[in-house]
Every structure is written in C-alpha cells, then in structure tokens.
VOKEVO-985487 format. One line per 5 residues: number of its first residue (from 1); their letters; for each residue x, y, z of N, C-alpha, C, O. Coordinates in pm, 1 decimal, decimal comma, m for minus. Atoms other than C-alpha are relative to their C-alpha. Layout:
REM VOKEVO-985487
NUM> a> X/Y/Z/X/Y/Z/X/Y/Z/X/Y/Z  ...
//
This chain:
REM VOKEVO-985487
1> vrhiv> m113,6/m51,1/m75,8/7114,0/m1025,6/18800,3/0,6/m67,4/136,0/m102,3/m75,1/203,1  m16,7/57,9/m133,2/7246,2/m1198,8/19109,0/86,4/93,3/83,6/190,8/140,9/38,8  m72,5/m80,3/m98,8/7359,5/m1000,1/19413,6/40,5/m93,5/112,6/m43,9/m162,1/170,2  m48,6/77,7/m112,6/7577,0/m1174,1/19670,2/74,8/94,8/91,7/163,0/168,8/48,0  m67,5/m82,9/m99,8/7683,6/m999,1/19988,7/37,2/m89,8/117,0/m38,1/m180,0/153,8
6> sfrik> m42,2/75,1/m117,7/7879,9/m1138,4/20281,6/79,6/92,0/90,6/135,6/192,4/46,6  m74,6/m79,1/m97,6/8038,1/m1003,3/20596,9/22,0/m83,1/125,4/m44,3/m184,3/148,3  m24,0/62,1/m129,7/8179,5/m1102,4/20932,6/m84,4/71,5/105,0/m125,8/186,0/86,3  80,4/m54,1/m109,2/7990,5/m1045,5/21255,8/89,7/17,8/122,0/176,1/m65,3/150,0  m77,7/m28,2/m120,9/8135,9/m889,8/21570,4/m13,3/m115,0/98,9/m118,4/m178,3/109,2
11> edatp> m0,5/109,8/m96,5/8231,1/m1140,2/21838,1/m103,3/18,2/110,4/m153,2/m80,2/165,1  93,9/m22,6/m110,3/8001,1/m973,9/22092,4/m146,9/1,9/m45,1/m235,6/31,8/34,9  139,2/7,9/47,1/7689,5/m1011,4/21874,0/m68,9/m117,4/69,2/m11,8/m225,6/82,7  74,1/103,9/m71,6/7423,7/m1209,2/22058,1/m68,7/m94,5/m98,4/m90,2/m58,8/m214,2  77,3/90,9/85,3/7243,6/m1514,3/21920,1/m131,8/63,2/m45,7/m177,0/38,6/m157,5
16> eqrla> 124,9/m67,2/35,2/6926,1/m1303,5/21924,7/21,5/100,3/m113,4/m62,8/112,0/m202,3  m30,9/m94,7/108,0/7090,0/m1036,5/21705,8/23,6/m73,6/m131,3/m20,6/m27,9/m236,7  m25,0/80,3/120,5/7206,5/m1301,6/21459,4/m131,8/m51,6/m58,8/m154,0/m44,8/m179,7  129,0/50,2/45,4/6859,5/m1454,4/21441,9/m85,2/112,3/m58,4/m150,6/94,2/m161,1  76,5/m115,2/49,5/6698,5/m1110,9/21399,5/52,6/44,4/m136,2/m25,6/82,1/m223,5
21> lksal> m59,6/m36,3/128,7/6941,8/m1034,4/21116,1/m47,1/m95,0/m109,4/m90,8/m50,9/m215,7  43,7/97,3/100,1/6859,7/m1355,8/20931,9/m148,1/17,2/m32,8/m187,4/11,6/m149,3  143,7/m19,8/21,9/6486,6/m1298,0/20979,6/m27,6/125,5/m81,3/m113,8/125,5/m169,2  18,5/m125,3/73,7/6514,4/m939,1/20854,3/39,7/m16,6/m146,5/m29,6/32,0/m235,8  m42,8/23,6/138,2/6707,6/m1047,4/20545,2/m105,6/m80,0/m75,7/m145,4/m42,5/m185,9
26> lgmqg> 100,2/83,2/66,4/6457,1/m1319,9/20462,1/m133,2/72,5/m14,5/m206,4/49,8/m110,8  125,7/m73,6/3,6/6167,0/m1087,6/20538,6/m11,4/99,2/m113,7/m121,7/138,6/m151,6  5,2/m94,8/111,8/6264,6/m852,8/20258,1/m78,0/m56,4/m117,5/m139,2/18,7/m193,5  66,3/62,8/114,8/6122,0/m1103,0/20010,7/m151,0/24,2/0,1/m214,4/18,6/m105,3  143,3/m24,0/m7,2/5769,8/m1028,1/20134,9/m38,2/145,2/18,1/m156,3/177,2/31,5
31> adglr> 26,4/m142,4/m26,0/5804,4/m651,5/20179,5/m63,9/68,6/m120,5/m32,6/37,6/m235,4  59,8/m80,7/106,1/5590,5/m408,3/19981,9/110,0/66,9/m80,8/204,1/122,9/m24,7  m98,1/m61,1/88,3/5786,3/m286,3/19682,1/120,2/m86,7/m28,5/197,2/m57,2/m119,9  m109,9/92,8/26,5/6035,0/m574,9/19705,1/m49,4/m136,6/m45,0/20,1/m206,5/m118,8  48,2/135,0/31,7/5817,8/m885,4/19672,4/m10,1/m23,3/m150,5/2,0/m136,7/m196,7
36> diika> 12,5/16,0/145,0/5772,8/m817,1/19299,9/133,4/2,6/m73,0/141,1/m38,5/m188,7  m128,8/m7,5/70,4/6140,0/m759,4/19222,0/101,6/m103,0/48,6/195,0/m136,7/m24,1  m87,9/107,3/m47,5/6312,0/m1020,3/19441,0/m55,8/m131,7/m53,5/m166,2/m172,8/m17,7  44,6/124,9/62,6/6288,2/m1341,1/19240,1/43,4/m122,6/79,4/m22,6/m226,3/73,9  m48,7/108,2/m86,0/6489,5/m1561,3/19478,4/90,0/63,8/104,5/161,1/160,2/76,1
41> lsvge> m82,5/m52,3/m107,8/6658,5/m1499,7/19812,2/38,3/m115,1/91,3/m47,5/m192,2/134,1  m44,4/98,8/m97,9/6869,0/m1725,1/20030,9/102,8/64,6/91,3/177,1/154,0/50,7  m90,5/m51,2/m102,5/7064,8/m1655,9/20347,4/70,9/m119,7/60,7/8,0/m222,0/87,7  m74,7/110,3/m59,8/7340,6/m1874,0/20489,7/102,1/48,4/99,7/151,9/160,7/91,2  m104,2/m28,2/m98,5/7577,6/m1884,8/20783,5/119,4/m90,4/m26,8/103,7/m203,5/m72,7
46> dlgip> m123,4/74,8/21,0/7938,6/m1999,9/20764,4/0,8/m126,7/84,1/m47,7/m127,4/197,3  m8,5/127,4/m69,7/8002,5/m2360,0/20863,0/114,9/m4,7/101,0/123,3/m97,9/181,0  m109,8/m4,9/m96,0/8315,3/m2260,0/21056,7/121,6/m80,8/m40,9/203,9/m115,2/44,0  m115,6/74,8/48,9/8565,4/m2446,4/20840,2/112,4/100,1/m26,5/97,9/185,7/m113,8  m108,7/m98,1/18,3/8898,0/m2256,4/20868,1/60,8/m7,3/m140,3/61,6/m112,2/m204,7
51> hpsgp> m66,5/m6,9/129,8/9075,6/m2142,7/20553,4/135,4/66,5/19,7/145,0/163,5/94,9  m133,8/m55,4/m22,4/9450,1/m2070,2/20529,8/17,2/145,3/m46,2/112,0/211,9/m4,4  m17,0/m137,1/49,5/9395,2/m1738,5/20349,6/m61,2/104,1/93,5/m47,3/224,1/69,7  55,9/m96,3/m94,1/9210,7/m1582,5/20642,9/m140,4/m35,9/41,2/m192,7/m140,4/2,8  133,4/31,1/m52,6/8874,9/m1561,2/20816,3/m107,4/3,4/m108,1/m102,1/83,0/m201,8
56> naait> 115,5/2,0/88,9/8555,6/m1647,8/20635,3/m100,5/105,6/44,3/m95,6/155,2/156,8  115,6/m79,9/m37,3/8249,1/m1429,2/20626,6/m85,6/m84,7/94,0/m77,2/m207,6/92,7  87,3/71,9/m92,8/7994,2/m1519,8/20894,9/m136,7/m26,0/m60,4/m201,6/m126,0/m29,6  134,8/10,2/57,9/7679,6/m1465,2/20690,3/3,0/51,0/m143,0/81,2/139,6/m177,7  10,6/m43,8/138,7/7585,7/m1427,7/20326,8/m146,2/1,4/m41,9/m228,4/m74,5/9,4
61> amvdf> 132,0/m1,9/62,5/7277,5/m1336,7/20128,3/19,3/m1,5/m150,5/107,0/66,6/m203,7  m1,6/6,9/145,1/7216,3/m1423,1/19764,8/m140,6/35,6/m47,1/m238,4/m28,7/m8,9  130,0/m50,8/43,5/6937,1/m1233,2/19590,6/m0,5/11,0/m152,4/90,9/68,5/m211,5  12,8/m4,1/146,1/6821,1/m1273,2/19229,8/m108,1/99,0/m41,9/m212,2/112,4/22,5  91,0/m100,3/57,8/6650,5/m1005,4/19019,9/m11,8/m25,0/m149,0/76,9/m84,9/m209,8
66> askdd> 21,4/16,4/143,7/6507,3/m1001,0/18668,3/86,8/94,3/m82,5/111,4/68,8/m200,3  m75,9/m98,9/77,4/6716,9/m697,9/18570,3/90,2/83,6/90,7/76,3/83,7/213,0  m86,7/m94,7/m71,2/6984,5/m450,2/18669,4/m84,7/111,3/62,3/m56,9/155,3/173,9  88,8/m104,0/m53,8/6708,8/m189,8/18714,6/m68,6/m46,7/128,4/m83,3/30,8/222,9  62,6/52,6/m120,9/6536,0/m415,1/18967,3/99,7/m2,9/115,5/64,8/31,7/228,4
71> yeaya> m101,9/m2,8/m106,0/6862,4/m456,6/19161,1/19,3/143,0/51,3/26,1/165,5/172,2  m22,3/m139,1/m40,6/6912,6/m79,9/19162,5/m116,5/53,6/82,4/m95,5/132,2/174,8  115,7/m40,0/m80,1/6556,9/m28,1/19292,6/7,9/m61,7/139,9/m23,2/4,0/239,2  m18,4/69,7/m127,9/6624,6/m284,4/19567,2/104,9/69,2/85,8/85,3/88,5/205,8  m113,0/m56,5/m74,5/6953,7/m121,6/19665,5/m38,2/123,8/80,6/16,6/147,0/188,4
76> vhpeh> 39,6/m124,2/m68,6/6782,4/205,8/19763,5/m137,9/m9,5/65,2/m186,0/88,2/122,5  133,8/15,7/m56,8/6447,5/64,7/19877,3/6,4/19,2/152,3/98,1/m31,9/216,7  m1,5/m27,0/m144,4/6359,4/183,7/20232,0/7,3/m125,6/87,9/72,6/m122,8/192,2  m4,9/122,5/m81,6/6307,0/m172,8/20362,4/140,5/m59,9/m0,7/188,0/m107,4/102,4  m137,7/48,9/9,3/6651,5/m279,6/20237,4/92,8/87,9/82,9/177,5/37,7/156,8
81> vkvit> m82,4/m94,3/m78,0/6810,5/33,4/20385,7/m23,8/m20,8/149,9/70,2/m11,3/228,9  33,0/25,6/m141,0/6630,0/m41,1/20716,3/71,4/m126,0/50,3/123,5/m127,4/161,8  m69,9/123,0/m38,8/6773,7/m393,9/20724,7/148,4/29,9/20,5/208,0/m16,7/117,6  m141,4/m36,7/m14,3/7122,3/m251,4/20670,5/21,9/79,9/128,4/110,6/48,3/207,7  m17,2/m91,7/m112,3/7080,2/23,5/20930,7/m30,0/m64,6/134,8/45,0/m46,9/230,8
86> dfikp> 46,8/52,3/m128,3/6893,9/m167,9/21200,5/54,8/m137,7/36,8/64,0/m170,2/155,2  m38,2/137,8/m29,6/7023,3/m524,9/21167,8/142,3/m36,3/m40,4/207,0/m115,8/27,7  m134,5/35,3/46,2/7349,9/m539,6/20971,5/106,0/86,5/67,8/194,8/33,8/134,8  m105,7/m88,3/m50,8/7553,4/m234,6/21073,6/28,4/m14,7/149,6/145,0/m8,7/188,7  m30,6/11,7/m142,8/7511,2/m280,1/21451,6/87,6/m120,3/36,9/156,4/m117,0/138,9
91> imepg> m77,5/119,5/m36,9/7674,4/m626,3/21443,5/105,0/m39,9/m103,2/178,1/m136,6/m82,2  m99,7/32,1/102,9/7887,4/m625,7/21127,2/137,9/46,3/43,8/154,7/157,6/93,7  m138,7/m38,8/m26,4/8261,4/m626,6/21178,4/39,2/103,7/m106,0/33,1/75,0/m225,5  m32,8/m105,8/97,2/8373,7/m297,2/21018,3/103,5/m45,5/m103,1/201,6/m112,3/m70,4  m92,7/30,0/108,6/8545,0/m334,7/20682,4/m8,1/m141,7/m54,0/72,1/m179,4/m139,5
96> srnai> 4,1/140,5/40,8/8436,9/m696,9/20635,9/m98,5/m28,3/m113,7/m105,4/m141,3/m162,1  101,2/22,6/102,7/8161,5/m647,7/20376,5/65,3/m22,2/m136,1/158,3/48,3/m175,2  m35,1/25,2/139,7/8210,2/m795,0/20030,5/m129,1/m23,4/m75,9/m221,2/m87,0/m24,6  119,5/20,6/80,7/7954,5/m787,9/19752,2/36,8/m2,7/m147,5/139,8/49,9/m189,7  m14,8/4,1/144,9/7918,2/m857,9/19383,5/m139,4/m11,2/m61,2/m228,8/m73,5/m4,0
101> qfyia> 121,0/14,0/80,9/7641,2/m823,0/19126,6/45,5/m48,8/m136,9/140,7/4,7/m193,7  m38,9/51,1/131,1/7657,8/m1024,5/18805,6/m120,7/m59,1/m70,0/m220,9/m92,4/m6,6  107,9/56,8/79,0/7439,9/m1153,2/18525,2/1,1/m152,4/12,9/107,0/m215,0/16,2  14,8/144,2/m7,1/7306,5/m1508,0/18552,4/m91,0/m47,0/m113,9/m169,5/30,1/m169,0  80,2/55,2/109,7/7148,1/m1737,8/18295,7/m144,9/m21,1/40,9/m235,5/0,0/m39,7
106> emgkl> 136,4/29,8/m43,2/6843,4/m1830,9/18506,0/m13,1/30,2/148,9/68,0/m15,3/229,5  21,1/m38,6/m139,1/6706,8/m1685,4/18829,8/m28,2/m121,6/86,5/m98,7/m214,0/46,0  25,5/106,7/m94,8/6710,2/m1911,4/19132,2/82,8/m126,2/m23,1/71,5/m221,7/53,7  m83,9/117,1/30,0/6958,4/m2156,9/18976,3/145,9/36,1/26,6/189,7/148,1/0,4  m142,0/m24,3/m28,0/7319,3/m2192,9/19082,9/82,8/2,0/m123,1/204,1/21,4/m115,5
//
C-alpha cells in the first residue's frame, strides 16, 4: 500500500519550521513501532513551477507499507499523530491537505 499526502504551507511559516517538518516526517521511519511497518518513505518540496489549474502543494510525503493493516497502524500511531499535531498543523494552510492510499505492485518502486 502506498500513502501519498500533500499540502500547502502558510506564507508566514519560517524556514526553520519547514526544515523541522521535513525532519519529523523523515524521522518517522526510525521511530519505535513504525520502523518495522514503513518500508519506504520519501519527502519532497514543490519546485515552484506554476500550473494553470491553481496552486501546487508545497510538500509531499510518500510512504509504502506491506499491507493495508500496516497503513492503518501507522495512521493512528502516536509518533505519526505527533508529527501531524506538532509539525504539520501549525504551518499547513487550512483545507489544503490531499491524500490517497492505493495498492502498488512493489514497495519502494514508482
């Protein structure tokens, strides 16, 4: 199962907040209770290329799991909830979150 989430960041977010967010997202891969279920994790920032249909997301995370059950365990895991509460929500532009979970043929491959 692949989980992809993206969102825009408030204009007044500091570079330090952005860096802390990226570090927190990447840090989940080594957290107790998550290191065994996260099979691949990547985080990216938008390149700033305008699109005629509207603004792009500012940041995205792509996380692979071996199963739907593993994704569901991740979704409610305290470390994941902490990243959302402490690093994402304070700087996320309200209403900008988009996410999808879908089955993939092989973890870690595009």
